[in-house]
C-alpha positions as a printed Julia matrix, in Angstrom:
354×3 Matrix{Float64}:
   0.07   -0.01    0.06
   2.78    2.34    0.92
   4.39    1.48   -2.18
   1.13    1.97   -4.31
   0.83    5.59   -2.43
   4.37    6.56   -3.72
   3.98    5.83   -7.16
   0.49    7.6    -7.23
   2.39   10.57   -5.66
   4.92   10.74   -8.1
   2.36   10.52  -10.75
   0.94   13.77   -9.91
   4.46   14.98   -9.35
   5.78   17.78  -12.67
   7.52   16.36  -15.4
  10.75   14.78  -14.89
  12.94   17.69  -16.84
  16.18   18.95  -14.26
  15.57   22.32  -14.0
  17.41   24.68  -13.1
  18.63   25.04   -9.01
  16.44   21.85   -8.01
  17.92   17.94   -7.25
  16.27   14.61   -8.04
  15.51   12.37   -5.65
  16.09    8.45   -5.78
  12.38    7.97   -6.75
  12.75   10.53   -9.68
  10.53   13.42   -8.32
  12.94   16.77   -7.78
  12.41   18.46   -4.75
  13.36   22.39   -4.15
  17.29   22.7    -3.17
  17.61   26.27   -1.48
  15.37   28.14   -4.45
  12.23   28.14   -2.45
  10.07   30.81   -4.29
   8.83   34.21   -2.1
   5.3    33.47   -3.62
   2.75   32.94   -1.21
  -0.08   30.33   -1.95
  -2.69   29.77    0.17
  -5.11   26.22    0.01
  -8.11   26.43    1.92
  -9.13   22.57    2.48
  -5.57   21.72    1.94
  -5.45   18.68    4.5
  -8.09   16.58    2.41
  -7.87   14.06   -0.27
  -7.09   16.83   -3.23
  -5.93   19.26   -1.31
  -3.02   17.42    0.07
  -1.98   16.14   -3.72
  -2.27   20.43   -4.54
   0.25   21.13   -1.79
   2.78   18.61   -3.19
   2.43   19.35   -6.31
   2.72   23.57   -5.36
   5.62   22.26   -3.23
   7.45   20.96   -6.05
   7.22   23.84   -8.2
   9.21   26.02   -5.48
   5.72   27.89   -3.69
   5.95   28.45   -0.38
   2.35   27.06    1.24
   0.24   27.69    3.65
  -2.69   25.1     4.26
  -5.4    26.61    6.09
  -7.25   23.88    7.97
  -9.93   23.82   11.01
  -7.4    21.14   12.42
  -4.05   22.08   11.76
  -2.7    19.6    14.5
  -4.11   16.77   12.47
  -2.25   18.05    9.5
   1.38   16.96   10.23
   0.99   14.29    6.83
   1.76   17.77    4.83
   4.36   19.02    5.81
   7.14   16.1     4.47
   6.08   17.12    0.88
   8.43   20.12    0.76
  11.51   21.53    2.57
  11.86   22.58    5.94
   9.13   25.08    6.49
   7.95   25.42    3.27
   4.63   24.06    3.73
   2.49   25.4     6.98
  -0.74   24.41    8.09
  -2.48   26.69    9.8
  -6.45   27.09   11.33
  -9.15   28.41    9.65
 -12.47   27.72    9.28
 -14.72   29.03    5.84
 -18.07   29.22    8.2
 -15.92   32.11   10.09
 -14.91   34.67    7.73
 -12.34   36.35   10.09
 -10.58   33.22   10.48
 -10.19   32.86    6.29
  -9.87   36.7     6.02
  -6.47   36.12    8.38
  -4.79   32.98    6.63
  -4.93   34.91    3.5
  -3.59   38.11    4.32
   0.3    38.33    2.15
  -1.13   35.64   -0.09
  -0.11   35.96   -3.77
  -2.7    32.78   -5.03
  -5.69   31.44   -2.97
  -6.75   27.69   -3.96
 -10.19   26.82   -2.08
 -11.09   22.89   -2.16
 -13.63   23.0     0.69
 -16.18   20.33   -0.2
 -18.25   17.29    1.45
 -20.41   14.62   -0.16
 -22.67   14.54    2.58
 -24.06   17.17    5.01
 -22.32   16.61    8.7
 -23.72   18.72   11.6
 -22.79   22.18   10.46
 -20.56   20.95    7.71
 -23.71   21.56    5.52
 -23.8    21.84    1.66
 -24.79   25.76    1.51
 -22.3    26.52    4.53
 -19.31   25.07    2.83
 -20.2    24.7    -1.08
 -22.2    28.14   -1.33
 -21.59   30.66    1.5
 -17.87   29.22    2.16
 -16.77   29.66   -1.59
 -18.08   33.41   -1.4
 -16.15   33.48    1.84
 -13.06   32.15    0.48
 -13.17   34.65   -2.62
 -13.67   38.11   -0.92
 -10.33   37.24    1.15
  -8.39   36.62   -1.54
  -9.87   39.63   -3.5
  -9.23   41.75   -0.57
  -5.52   40.5     0.2
  -4.43   41.77   -3.34
  -4.34   37.8    -4.46
  -3.88   37.83   -7.92
  -5.19   34.52   -8.96
  -7.87   32.62   -6.98
  -8.95   29.04   -8.08
 -12.23   27.4    -7.31
 -11.96   23.54   -7.08
 -16.34   23.06   -7.84
 -17.06   19.65   -9.52
 -18.8    18.34  -13.04
 -22.7    18.18  -12.59
 -22.67   21.51  -11.05
 -25.85   22.84  -11.98
 -28.53   25.47  -10.68
 -31.53   23.6   -11.66
 -30.13   20.01  -10.5
 -32.47   17.96   -7.86
 -29.47   17.3    -5.81
 -28.49   19.92   -3.37
 -24.81   18.94   -3.81
 -24.62   20.08   -7.46
 -27.11   23.01   -6.79
 -25.11   24.07   -4.0
 -21.65   23.96   -6.19
 -23.2    26.01   -8.82
 -24.26   28.63   -6.46
 -20.33   28.86   -5.1
 -19.55   29.35   -8.8
 -21.76   32.27   -8.92
 -20.7    33.7    -6.15
 -16.93   33.1    -6.94
 -17.18   34.69  -10.08
 -19.17   37.89   -8.94
 -16.24   38.38   -5.61
 -13.31   37.83   -7.95
 -13.97   37.81  -11.55
 -11.08   36.57  -13.17
 -11.42   33.22  -10.7
 -10.34   30.08  -12.65
 -13.34   27.3   -11.89
 -12.36   23.82  -12.07
 -14.83   20.93  -12.33
 -13.06   17.45  -11.96
 -15.34   14.45  -12.76
 -15.03   11.62  -10.1
 -11.47   11.93   -8.28
  -9.38    8.74   -7.97
  -6.41    8.4    -6.03
  -4.79    6.4    -2.99
  -7.14    7.74   -0.57
 -10.19    8.05   -2.68
 -13.8     7.29   -1.68
 -14.54    6.0    -5.0
 -12.91    3.05   -5.57
 -11.39    2.3    -1.96
 -15.16    2.53   -1.12
 -16.5    -0.7    -3.53
 -13.36   -2.53   -3.04
 -14.04   -2.59    0.77
 -17.77   -3.18    0.18
 -16.64   -5.89   -2.13
 -14.57   -7.74    0.64
 -17.61   -8.03    3.13
 -20.34   -8.43    1.07
 -21.75  -11.16   -1.44
 -23.15   -8.74   -3.95
 -23.05   -4.9    -5.21
 -25.82   -2.73   -5.91
 -26.0    -1.14   -9.95
 -27.88    1.81   -8.87
 -30.2     2.89  -11.71
 -29.17   -0.69  -13.89
 -25.42    0.64  -13.68
 -25.92    3.18  -16.25
 -24.45    6.17  -15.58
 -21.43    7.59  -16.72
 -18.34    8.24  -14.99
 -14.98    9.64  -16.71
 -12.66    9.14  -13.75
  -9.82   11.52  -13.15
  -6.58   11.01  -11.2
  -6.69   13.6    -8.27
  -2.63   14.2    -8.9
  -3.84   15.65  -12.49
  -6.3    17.86  -10.7
  -3.37   18.94   -8.79
  -1.37   19.92  -12.17
  -4.36   21.51  -13.6
  -4.39   23.98  -10.16
  -0.68   24.96  -10.85
  -1.64   25.71  -14.38
  -4.18   28.54  -13.44
  -1.93   29.74  -10.79
   0.79   30.17  -13.41
  -1.68   31.75  -16.06
  -2.13   29.0   -18.32
  -5.57   29.0   -17.47
  -7.81   31.77  -19.05
  -9.15   33.71  -16.24
 -13.05   33.89  -15.52
 -13.63   30.68  -16.94
 -15.08   27.09  -15.88
 -12.64   24.22  -16.86
 -13.94   20.15  -17.22
 -11.85   17.81  -16.34
 -12.1    14.24  -16.66
  -9.57   11.09  -17.32
  -8.85    9.22  -20.52
 -11.86    6.52  -20.48
 -15.44    6.69  -19.66
 -16.87    4.26  -17.72
 -20.29    2.74  -16.48
 -21.46    1.96  -12.97
 -21.17   -1.26  -13.86
 -17.67   -0.99  -15.2
 -16.47    0.29  -12.86
 -17.38   -2.05  -10.32
 -16.23   -4.84  -12.92
 -13.13   -3.47  -12.75
 -13.1    -3.32   -9.0
 -13.74   -7.24   -8.93
 -10.94   -7.75  -11.26
  -8.81   -6.28   -9.66
  -9.47   -7.52   -6.1
  -9.82  -10.96   -6.94
 -13.12  -11.0    -6.34
 -16.59  -12.63   -7.43
 -19.66  -10.91   -6.74
 -23.38  -10.95   -7.81
 -23.78   -7.43   -9.38
 -27.73   -6.81   -8.66
 -29.78   -3.99  -10.53
 -31.32   -1.44   -7.67
 -33.93    1.15   -9.16
 -33.19    4.6    -8.33
 -36.62    4.75   -6.57
 -35.57    1.91   -4.28
 -31.96    3.33   -4.05
 -33.7     6.86   -2.39
 -35.66    4.17   -0.18
 -32.85    2.45    1.1
 -30.83    6.38    1.39
 -33.38    7.72    3.47
 -32.42    5.41    5.96
 -28.74    4.61    5.39
 -27.8     8.4     5.26
 -28.59    8.57    9.16
 -26.01    5.83    9.55
 -22.38    7.75   10.84
 -20.18    7.79    7.75
 -23.25    8.09    5.55
 -22.74    4.69    2.72
 -25.06    6.19    0.65
 -27.51    9.44    1.11
 -30.53   10.24   -1.32
 -28.86   13.27   -2.72
 -25.85   10.9    -4.27
 -28.67    8.87   -5.32
 -30.06   11.72   -7.31
 -26.36   12.58   -8.69
 -26.69    9.05   -9.93
 -29.36   10.01  -12.14
 -26.81   12.21  -14.59
 -24.1    11.45  -16.29
 -20.38   12.96  -14.88
 -18.43   13.6   -17.83
 -16.44   16.22  -19.62
 -19.2    18.44  -22.06
 -18.94   18.64  -25.51
 -18.92   22.47  -25.23
 -15.91   22.39  -23.07
 -14.14   20.25  -25.46
 -15.14   22.32  -28.45
 -14.12   25.21  -26.45
 -10.41   23.5   -24.87
 -11.61   24.43  -20.88
 -10.55   20.65  -20.33
  -7.03   19.19  -19.83
  -5.71   19.17  -24.06
  -6.48   23.27  -23.49
  -4.18   23.32  -19.81
  -1.34   20.94  -21.88
  -1.8    18.1   -19.72
  -2.18   14.6   -20.7
  -4.3    12.9   -17.72
  -3.27    9.29  -16.43
  -5.66    6.32  -17.1
  -7.3     4.25  -14.87
  -5.93    1.07  -15.54
  -2.18    2.84  -14.76
  -3.04    4.05  -11.07
  -5.72    2.45   -9.7
  -4.74   -1.58   -9.82
  -1.92   -0.84   -7.43
  -3.42    0.8    -4.53
  -6.7    -2.0    -4.84
  -4.03   -4.8    -4.14
  -4.42   -4.86   -0.54
  -8.26   -5.55   -0.74
  -7.26   -8.76   -2.68
  -8.2   -12.3    -0.19
  -4.21  -12.92    0.07
  -3.23   -8.35   -0.43
   0.2    -8.15   -2.13
   0.54  -11.54   -2.32
  -2.25  -12.16   -4.36
  -1.14  -11.99   -8.14
  -4.1   -10.91  -10.32
  -6.11  -12.7   -12.35
  -6.32  -11.91  -15.98
């Protein structure tokens, strides 16, 4: 598992071309050698899944990084990603604007990657995706930052039945009003060693004899490696993305829900029944499961599954995608199998079946 994470981290880094003033480590990724930039980037929500990859990508580019999170005492995993003193976790909460204003002071760029998949106490969709996004954009503007990057999601739509998608769209609108030159990135489903997508289904397959094909398994996804999204954030900060535009980011493959589950079963050496589950039945189950700690399934998530999660034709045509940023996204086949090894019956010692 550690080796798989290391390989995935390396995929997230910049291309291995030796720049001046930098040295390479034994694994091919380079680290900053006495040439840390004077530019400061504040990453709000930087201790989470997407945030840690963004922090690593920025550290490899030599930026000083201020990581704003609710529990900086639990963000010690970030500091080894850069040089001594290069990465500094600090306390902030988007529900308290004064704390965000304080952490953005002196920043050259600000990135907001705060988000949740389900409401939890005061951490609601509206509080984080809509109100929180506006708070971050205003703080960046007032601090005089030259760039602001908002991490949203494909499917953000003010008319969506899903509250997650509606609040993401509302957040985008508020960000655009507060910081007109902001770059908004809409990734599809993120994958990586710590993801809650492939890992979740693999964990379900380990303890259940059947997996649910919600809506018949026809919903389409375009899974994107979180390290590639981190590269897109760096591109936006460095001016390689047009300000004021919305970019949609998807991986090279489009997979149906059924294909995702079949992929997981193949690479975890498991045989499980795939049981079609109509949307109405899934919503009924979600009414009760969303009350369980960790919310394995919510009604809102079922509503999201009723729409495909892929890059739009308009974004592809306009160059508002990875190609427009000069980034070649990694394939699911390259990254995911290595970190699913731990879900095989005998772990890493259990060879994958053909």
